[in-house]
N, C-alpha and C positions, 0 to 999 in steps of 0.2 A: 504494500500500500504506500503510495507516494504521499509525502508530507505536503501540506499546504505551504506554498512559498510566496507570500505576498510581495516579496522583494523582486520577483522576476519581471515586474513591469516598470523598472527604473530605466529610462532611456539611456542607451550607451553604456550600461553598467553590467558587468558580469560579477556576480557574488561568488567568491570561492567558498563553497560549502562542501558537505560530505560527498555529494555526487560529483562535483568538479574535482575534488581530491582523488576520488577513485578513478575517474577518467584520465587524469593527468599523472597518476602515480609514477609510471615509468619515465615519462618526460621529466618530471621533477627530480627523479633519482639520477637521470642522466645529467641534469644541471648540477646537482650536488657533486657529481664525480669531478666536475671542473674545478673543484676546490683544490685538487692535487695537481701540482706542477706537471707531473708525468702524464696525467690524463689530458691536461690542456695541450701539451706538446703533441700527443697522439691525435687529438681532435684537430688541431691546426694543420697537422701534416696531411691528413686525409679525412675530412669531415664526414663524407658519406660512409666510409668504411667504419669509422668509430660509431656513427649513429646506428649502423646496421647490427652492432653488437647489442643493441637495446631493443626490447620488445614493444616499441612504440608503433603507433599507426603510421601509415605512409604520410597522412596529412600532417601529423606532428613532426615527422622527420623533414618534410618539405618546408614546413613553417620555420624550423631551425635553419635550414639551408638558406631560406629567403630572408631570415631575420625579421619575420613578420610577427612581432610580439603581440599585436592585437589578436591575430588569429590563434596564436599559441595560448593566450588567455582563454579564448573561447573553447579551446581543446583541452582544458584542464590545467594549463600552466598557471603557476602562482608567480606574480611579478618578483617576489623576493628570491625565488629559485631561478627565474629567468635572468635575474641580475648577474648570475654566474656566467651566462653567455655573453652579455654585453660587456662585462668586465674582462672576459677573455679577449674580446675584440678591442679592448682599450677604451671603451666608451664609459663616460660617467653616467650615473643614474639620471642626472639632469638632461644629458644629451638623448638618452634613450626615451625618456618621458616626453621630451619635446618632439621627437620623431613620431612617437605613438599618437600624439595629439595633432600632428600636422602643422606644428608651429616651429618657427626658428628657435634656436636655443636661447637667443637674447629675448625674444618675445615671451617664451615660456618662463624664463627667469623673472622678467618684469611682472608677469601675471602672478607668480607665486609670491614675490616680494610684496605685491599689492594686496595679498590676502587670498589668492587662489581664484578658481573660476567661480563665476556667478552660479548660485543655485537655481536660477531661472531655467526652466526646461529640464531640470534634473530631479524632479520629484516623481513619486509614483504616478503613473498614468491615471489610476483610479482615485487619486487624492483630489479633494475638492478645495 
């Protein structure tokens, strides 16, 4: 029996819940493997071969190869695990977040310094 999830109708938001965790388990474990220098070296030497050692879906593997972090989140990735990938690429969290939002890094930084994005349009669809 599926649980009632009132948070599923927040536009543009994927909540990392138990279902997302189960779906992304192997993806997130792959990300954690990148905490070890030897694993990062193997991944950078042949990304596809390293990914094929993990029982992830093809969509998850392709998302990693494409560095499509928004897709990876929808496929069960948790941004704190995904940070291991962009850190391996030498990206800061700020750079990755700016790319995920489609903003320049400077614009993203300015938005965050000003207090973050507006809550307008980011409420429950069913909220009155």
